[in-house]
C-alpha positions in Angstrom: 21.2 78.5 107.5 23.8 78.3 109.9 24.8 79.2 113.4 26.0 82.7 113.7 27.2 85.1 116.2 25.3 87.9 114.5 21.9 86.5 113.9 18.8 88.4 113.4 15.3 87.5 113.1 14.9 89.5 110.0 11.8 87.8 109.9 10.7 88.6 106.6 7.5 90.0 107.3 5.6 92.3 105.2 4.9 94.6 108.0 6.6 97.9 108.6 9.5 97.5 110.8 8.8 94.1 109.8 12.4 94.1 109.4 14.7 92.5 111.2 14.1 89.3 110.2 15.1 89.7 111.2 15.0 89.7 113.5 14.7 90.0 116.6 16.0 92.1 122.0 16.0 93.0 125.4 13.1 92.8 127.5 10.6 95.3 128.6 9.4 95.2 132.2 5.9 95.2 130.8 6.6 92.7 128.1 5.6 89.1 128.9 7.7 86.0 129.1 11.3 85.4 128.7 13.6 86.4 131.6 12.7 83.7 134.1 14.1 80.3 134.7 17.5 79.3 136.1 19.3 80.2 139.2 21.1 83.3 140.3 24.2 83.4 138.2 26.3 84.4 141.2 25.6 81.2 143.0 24.8 78.6 140.3 27.5 76.2 139.2 27.0 77.2 135.6 26.0 80.7 136.5 28.3 83.7 137.0 30.4 85.6 139.4 29.8 88.9 141.2 33.5 89.6 140.9 35.2 91.1 137.8 36.2 88.3 135.4 39.1 87.9 133.1 40.3 85.6 130.3 43.9 85.6 129.2 43.5 83.2 126.3 40.1 83.3 124.7 39.3 80.0 123.0 35.7 79.3 123.9 33.2 80.8 121.4 30.3 82.8 122.9 27.1 83.4 121.1 26.6 86.2 120.4 30.0 87.7 119.8 29.9 90.6 119.5 26.5 91.2 121.2 24.3 94.3 121.3 21.8 95.7 123.8 20.6 99.1 125.2 19.9 100.9 128.4 18.0 103.9 129.6 19.9 105.6 132.4 17.6 106.5 135.3 14.6 104.5 134.0 12.9 101.8 136.0 10.2 101.3 133.4 12.1 99.3 130.8 14.3 96.3 131.2 16.9 95.3 128.6 18.3 91.7 128.6 20.2 89.5 126.3 20.9 85.7 126.5 24.3 84.1 125.9 25.5 80.5 125.5 28.9 78.9 124.6 29.4 77.9 121.0 30.5 74.4 122.1 27.4 73.8 124.2 29.3 73.3 127.5 28.3 74.8 130.8 30.4 77.7 132.0 30.9 80.1 134.9 29.9 83.5 133.6 31.4 86.8 134.7 31.7 90.4 133.5 34.6 92.9 133.2 32.5 95.3 135.4 29.8 93.5 137.4 28.1 96.8 138.3 27.0 97.2 134.7 24.8 94.1 134.4 23.2 91.2 136.4 23.7 87.6 135.5 21.2 84.8 135.9 21.9 81.2 134.9 19.3 79.8 132.4 18.9 76.9 130.1 17.8 77.4 126.5 16.0 74.9 124.3 17.9 73.1 121.5 16.5 71.8 118.3 17.0 68.2 119.4 14.6 68.6 122.4 17.4 69.0 124.9 18.6 72.2 126.5 21.8 74.1 126.7 23.1 76.0 129.7 23.7 79.6 129.4 23.1 83.0 131.1 20.6 85.8 130.9 22.4 89.2 131.1 20.2 92.0 132.3 21.7 95.4 131.6 22.3 97.8 134.6 24.4 100.5 133.0 26.0 101.8 129.9 29.3 100.0 130.2 32.7 101.8 129.9 33.4 105.1 128.3 32.9 103.5 124.9 29.6 101.9 125.9 31.2 98.4 126.1 31.2 95.5 128.6 33.1 92.3 128.3 31.3 89.0 128.9 33.5 86.1 130.0 32.7 82.3 130.0 35.0 79.9 131.9 34.5 76.2 131.5 35.3 73.6 134.1 38.6 72.6 132.5 39.8 76.2 132.6 39.2 77.1 129.0 37.6 80.5 128.6 36.2 82.9 126.1 35.1 86.5 125.8 32.6 88.6 123.9 32.1 92.3 123.8 28.7 93.6 124.7 27.9 97.0 123.1 25.3 99.0 125.0 23.5 101.9 123.4 22.4 104.6 125.8 18.8 105.7 125.0 16.2 108.0 126.6 12.8 107.0 127.8 11.3 109.0 124.9 13.2 106.8 122.4 11.4 103.8 123.7 8.0 105.6 123.7 8.4 106.6 120.1 9.6 103.1 119.1 6.7 101.4 120.8 4.2 103.8 119.2 5.6 103.2 115.7 6.0 99.4 116.0 2.5 99.0 117.3 0.7 101.8 115.5 -2.2 99.6 114.4 -2.0 100.5 110.7 -3.1 97.4 108.8 -1.2 95.8 105.9 -3.2 95.5 102.7 -2.0 93.4 99.7 -2.6 94.4 96.1 -2.2 92.6 92.8 -4.4 89.6 93.7 -2.8 88.7 97.0 -0.4 86.0 97.9 -0.5 82.4 96.7 0.2 79.2 98.6 3.9 79.5 97.9 4.1 82.8 99.8 4.4 85.0 96.7 2.0 87.3 94.9 -0.2 85.6 92.3 1.9 85.6 89.2 5.1 86.0 91.1 7.5 89.0 91.2 8.6 90.8 88.1 12.1 91.8 87.1 11.8 95.0 89.1 11.1 93.2 92.3 7.4 94.0 92.4 4.3 91.9 92.3 3.1 91.4 88.7 0.0 93.5 88.1 0.8 96.3 90.5 2.4 97.3 93.8 5.2 99.6 92.7 7.6 101.2 95.1 6.3 104.4 96.7 7.6 107.9 95.7 10.2 107.7 98.4 11.5 104.4 97.2 9.9 102.4 100.0 8.0 99.2 100.2 5.0 98.7 98.0 3.2 97.4 101.1 3.6 100.8 102.9 0.3 102.3 104.1 -0.4 105.9 105.0 0.5 106.5 108.5 3.2 103.7 108.5 2.3 100.1 108.3 2.4 98.5 111.8 5.3 96.0 112.3 2.9 93.8 114.3 1.1 92.9 111.1 3.9 90.3 110.6 6.0 90.2 113.7 5.4 88.8 117.1 3.2 86.1 118.6 0.1 88.3 118.1 0.8 89.1 114.4 -2.4 90.3 112.9 -1.9 89.4 109.2 -2.4 85.8 110.0 -3.6 85.1 106.4 -0.1 85.8 105.1 2.6 83.2 104.6 5.1 85.3 106.6 4.0 86.2 110.1 4.7 85.6 113.8 8.4 86.2 113.3 9.9 87.6 116.5 12.5 90.3 117.0 13.6 89.5 120.5 17.3 89.5 121.6 17.4 85.7 121.4 17.2 86.3 117.6 18.7 89.7 117.1 21.3 90.1 119.8 24.1 89.7 117.4 23.1 92.6 115.1 24.4 96.1 115.6 22.1 99.2 115.4 23.4 99.8 111.9 22.7 96.2 110.9 19.1 96.6 112.1 18.7 99.9 110.3 19.8 98.3 107.0 17.4 95.4 107.5 14.5 97.7 108.3 15.0 100.4 105.7 16.8 98.6 102.9 16.0 94.9 103.1 19.7 94.2 103.4 21.3 91.6 105.6 24.9 92.2 106.9 27.6 90.0 105.4 27.1 86.5 106.6 23.6 87.2 107.8 21.3 84.2 108.1 18.2 84.1 105.9 15.3 81.6 106.2 13.7 81.3 102.7 10.7 79.4 104.1 9.4 82.6 105.6 8.7 83.8 102.1 8.3 80.5 100.3 7.3 77.6 102.5 8.2 75.1 99.8 11.8 76.2 99.5 14.1 73.3 100.6 17.1 75.6 101.2 18.6 75.1 97.7 20.5 77.8 96.0 17.9 78.8 93.4 14.8 79.0 95.6 16.8 80.7 98.4 18.1 83.4 96.1 14.6 83.9 94.7 13.1 84.2 98.2 15.7 86.6 99.3 15.1 88.8 96.2 11.3 88.9 97.0 12.0 89.8 100.7 14.4 92.5 99.7 11.8 93.9 97.3 9.2 94.6 99.9 11.2 94.9 103.1 12.1 98.5 102.7 10.2 100.5 105.3 11.1 104.0 104.4 8.0 105.2 106.2 9.9 104.7 109.5 11.4 108.2 109.8 14.9 109.0 111.0 13.6 110.3 114.3 11.6 107.1 114.8 14.4 104.6 113.9 16.5 104.9 117.1 13.3 104.4 119.1 12.2 101.3 117.1 15.6 99.7 117.7 15.5 100.6 121.4 12.0 99.1 121.6 13.2 95.8 119.9 16.0 95.5 122.4 13.5 95.9 125.2 11.5 92.8 124.2 11.7 89.9 126.5 14.1 87.3 125.1 12.1 84.3 123.9 12.6 81.4 121.5 11.3 81.7 117.9 9.8 78.8 116.0 12.1 77.9 113.1 15.8 78.4 112.6 16.5 81.8 114.0 17.4 81.4 117.7 21.0 82.2 118.4 21.7 82.4 114.7 20.2 79.0 113.8 22.2 75.9 113.0 25.5 74.9 114.4 24.0 71.9 116.2 22.3 74.0 118.8 18.8 75.5 119.3 16.5 75.6 116.3 19.2 75.0 113.7 18.5 74.1 110.1 20.3 73.7 106.9 20.5 76.6 104.5 22.5 79.2 102.8 23.4 82.8 102.5 21.3 85.2 100.5 23.8 84.8 97.7 23.3 81.1 97.7 26.4 80.3 99.6 26.6 78.8 103.1 27.1 80.9 106.2 27.9 80.5 109.8 26.9 84.0 110.7 23.7 85.6 111.5 20.0 85.1 110.9 17.8 87.0 108.6 14.4 85.6 108.3 
């Protein structure tokens, strides 16, 4: 699974919004961890500028590009932040097309080799331009620079409240058909219809066979306090360090349809811990994830709130291969492939 600008922690979890593998993140002021570390980006050598930035010839890749976050105008209760690093691993001076729309703080992020890479934490302070966009600029010491567009979704406080309630509703996940085996699959495997042998058919609305009345809580499988700890897939985060490259539409498709965007990164070990990243086992693991990761019990009025909530999580590293898209020589990279068995340098979908 390769580095990608659009990565998601689609964290294959069997929990409701257990989607975004996917997924995934901003940070909420009452969420723990994540935003600290580093110097003020306006003064640090590898930080940023309080003056508008520009880049006439963009050659330095930025991860994520494009990037996605959210903001609640007039709210002081929720904080939305997203991390960024250069794709070449070099330090940079960071700036914004409109410094009034976000704050920059220099920060280093862990790499898979035990070292760290300099980058920046971007804390959203507005909704960007008239299109909801803000340009992020990185300028390296030799003068080379790069840009990435940050798309900001304007939400209301009630969106976050609805999303928080749905994601953390406390409805437990229950497995049928004999439970899951050591390989991360139902005993007997999945049948041709994408269902566990011996039971567990899709619900009447075509949703996941793991859905429970009231809407299965996403926290069964996602986050450091995942409750379904007896499952092979759990503790998969959805913070912006994993999902910052996925659009709102990408996240919707992951949550509701079990579908990664083109080039999306998928970690088969979340479903089958014995998969070595080969074409056959990766394709099988993706098919299994796709079969159950269809949370149609998240209603249309809840979905914008769930995405807002995910973008309000404090950016934090995820164990495995999902951070900043995985692979590419930085962060928690690993080998792997696309859900169709091919290689990818795009996003993450575990």
